[in-house]
N, C-alpha and C positions, 0 to 999 in steps of 0.2 A: 551653103552660104555661111560665112563667118558671122560671129556675133557682132563684129564691128559693122559688117554690111547691113545687118538687120537694124542696128542703131541708126545708121545713115538713112535707110529707107523710112523708118518711123519719123526721123527728124525732118526729112524732106517733105513728107506728107504734112507734118505739123506746120512747117514754114509756109507751104503752099496754102494751107487752110487759113493761117493768120493773115497772109498777104491778101487773099481774096476777101476775107471778112472785113478788112479795113479799106477795101477798094484800091489796093496798091498793086493789083495784078499786072496791069500794063506798064507802069513805071518800073516795076521789078523786072519784067521781061526785057525792057529796053536797057536797063542797067546791067543785067546779067550778060546780055549779048554784047554790049559795048565794052564792058569791063572784063570779058573773058580772057584776053591776053594777059591781064594783070592779076588774075585770080590767085595764082600761086603766091605772088608777093603779098596780096591782101591777107591770105591765110597766115603767112609768116608774121605779118604785122599784128594780127590778132594774138598769136602766140606770145609775141613780145610784150604786148600790153595786157595780157590776161590778168596779171596780178592787180593792175589798176582798174580794169573793167570789172573785176570780181567784186569791187566795192559797190557797183551799181546793179549788176546782174550776176547770176550764178556762174562760177568758173566752168561748170559742166556745159552750160549753154555756149560760152565762148569757145570751149574746146570743140564742141560739135560744129559750130560755125566755121572754125578754122579748118577742121578736117573736110568739111563740105567744100570750101574754097580750094583746097589742095587737090581734090579728086575730080578730074574732068568728067568721069562717069556720073558722079553725084550731081554736078552742075547740070549735066544733060538731063538727068531725071527730074530735077527741079523745074527746068524749062519745060519739059514734057508735061509735068503735072500742071503747071500754070497755063500752058496752051490748051490743055484738055478742059479747063474750067472757064470757058468763055462766058462772059457775063451777058 
């Protein structure tokens, strides 16, 4: 597996942990499934606004989120992680 793949796996687990910790598992699942057709566009929008968002959060975080939205396999993994963590 490539280094980029490992980064995505780690990032997916961290995102799933954070969503579950804050009680956002179900809203995230609904949003991910409903927004799946637009995820590529969402990733491109994050790349476009990365310099501006970099003032609030790290640019690395924005880059990881953009790559996550652009890769259908990564989105599937995030959904699987969230579904596995039923409250």
